[in-house]
N, C-alpha and C positions, 0 to 999 in steps of 0.2 A: 213426820209425814203421816197424815191421817190414813192414807192408803195402806200404810204398813199395818195398821190395826185391822183393817178390813181383810187384807191378805193373810195376816197372822191368824185371824179367826178361822179362815177356811183351810189354811195350810198346816196349822199346828194343832196338836191336841196336848193340853197340859204343858205347853212350852217345850215339847220334844222336837227333835230335828226333823226337818222336811225330807222325806225320802221319795224318790221316784224310781220305778223299775224301768230300766231301759227297754224292756220288751214291750212296754206300752207306748212307745214313741208315736206310732200312727194315731192312737186314740188321743194322746196328749196334744198332738199337732193342732187339732181342731179346737181344743179348749184353751190354748195359750192366749189368743187375743181376747177372748171374753173375760178371762181372769184379770187381765191387765186393764181392760176397758173400765170396769166398775171401780177398780181401785184407783185409777188415775182420775176419773171424774170426781170421785169423793175426795181424793187427796189434793188435787191441784186447784179445784174450783169450789171448795166447800163454802166459800163466802157467797156464792151465787145461788145456792140451793134454797128452796122455799123455807125449810125449817132449820135455818142456820144456827139457831141457839142450841138445838139438840146436838148438832154436829160439833159445835164449839165445846159443849159440855163433855161430849165423848172424847174430843181431842184433848181437853184438859185432863180428863181422867187418864187417858193413855199416857200423856206426857208425865203425869205424876206417878202412875203405877209402874211404868217401865223406866222412869228417870231419863227420858229422851232429851238431851240437851239441845239438839237441833230444832226441836219444836218449842222448847221453852224460850230460847233466845236464838232465833234463826240468824245465822250469819248471812252476809250478802251473797256469798258463793252458793249457799244452799237455796236461797230465793231464786237465783239464776237457774238452778237445776229445775225448780218447780215451774219456772217460766218455760223452759225447754220442753218439759212434759206437756204443757198445754199447747205449745206451738207445733212441736214436731211429733211427739209420740201419740197424742190423742187423735190426730187425723189418721194415723197409721192403723189404728185398731179396727174401724169399720171396713177399711180396705182389705186388711189381712183376714178379717172374719169372712168377708165375701169370697176372697180367693181360696181360703182353706175349705169353706163349705161347698163351693162350686167344684173344687177338686182338680180342675184341669188348667190351672193358672200357673204356668211355670215362671211367669214374669214376677211373681211375689218373692222370688229368691233374693234378688238384690235389695229390695226394700227391707226384707226380713233380716238380712245380714247387717244392713246399716242400723236398723232399730236395735238389734241385739248388741252390737258393738257399742253403740251410743249408751244404752242403758247400763251395760256392764262397766263402761268407763266412768259413769257418774257414781257408781257404787264404790269405786276404789277410794276416793277421798272421804266418803261417808263412813265406810268401815274403818279406815285408818284413823279417823277422828275418834271413833268409839274406842279403838284399841290404845292409841298413843296420846291423846289430848289430856292435858292437865286441867281438870275441872275443879280444882281446889278453890277455896275462898280467896287465897292469895292471888290467884290468876284473875280475879274480878268476876268470876261466874257467880250469879246470884241465885239461880234456881236449884232444884234438886238434881243431884248428879249421880252417875254410877260410881260407887266407891269401891266395890270389890270386883275381882275378876269375874265372878259368877254373874254379877249384874251387867257387866260389859258384854259378856258372852250371850246373855239372854237378849240384850238389845241387838246384838249382831244377828242372832237367830231370827229376830223379827224382820230384819232387812234382807236376810239371806235369800229368800225366794226371788227377789228382784235382781239377784245376781245369777242364781241357779237356773231359773226358767229361761231367761234370754240366752244363757250358755247352752242349754239343751236345744233351744231353737236354732242357734248358730251351728252347732254340731250337726243337727238334722239337715239343715239347709246345705251345709258343705259336703256331707257324706252321702246323702240320699241320691241314688242314681236317677230318681224321677225328676229331681229339680236341676240336674246338670244340663247345661246347654249343649245341643248338638250342632256342629257346624253344618251349614247348608251349602252344598256345592252347586254351582250353576251348570246346567247342561248345555253343551255346545252343539 
C-alpha cells in the first residue's frame, strides 16, 4: 500500500517503532483523521492523481526497498481492502475532521467506532500474511520477498500505525466520558 509509505515517513524515524504517549490523547484526537486522509488518498487512488508516474516510481521503490509482497503481486483479497478504503473509509475522513474540529459532535462516536474496528480488522490478515506466509520461489511468488525475521518485522512496523491509531481512537471513543451518550428522560 502506497499509504503505508506516506504514513511510515511521518510516523517513523529510521524504522523505529511508533510510540504514542497516552497523555496526548486529546491532542491526537484532532490529528487522527488528517493523518489517515492523506495516506488513504495517496494509497487507494494513486492511479487517479495528476503525476501518477512519480507515485508509481515511489510505489515501486517502496515495494523493492521494504520487500512488500502485497504491493508486488497484490492478491484479490488485498485489492478488496483497497476498494473498501475508497468506498467506506475515505468518506469518513472529512466527516470526522469536521466533527473533531468543531468539538461538540457526540454523534461521531458510532462512526468512529465502526471505522476503527473495520480498519483494525483489515490489518489482521495483512499482518498475518507478513508473519506466516511462505514467499519462497517454490510457492510461486516471483517478486522480492522478506526472507529474514528482521525484514518481516520491518514490514510489519510500516503497517503498524494503521492498527495502532484506530485502536487508540477506539479506546478513546469507548472510554471518554465526553462521547458517552446520556439517556434523555421525558418530563411528564
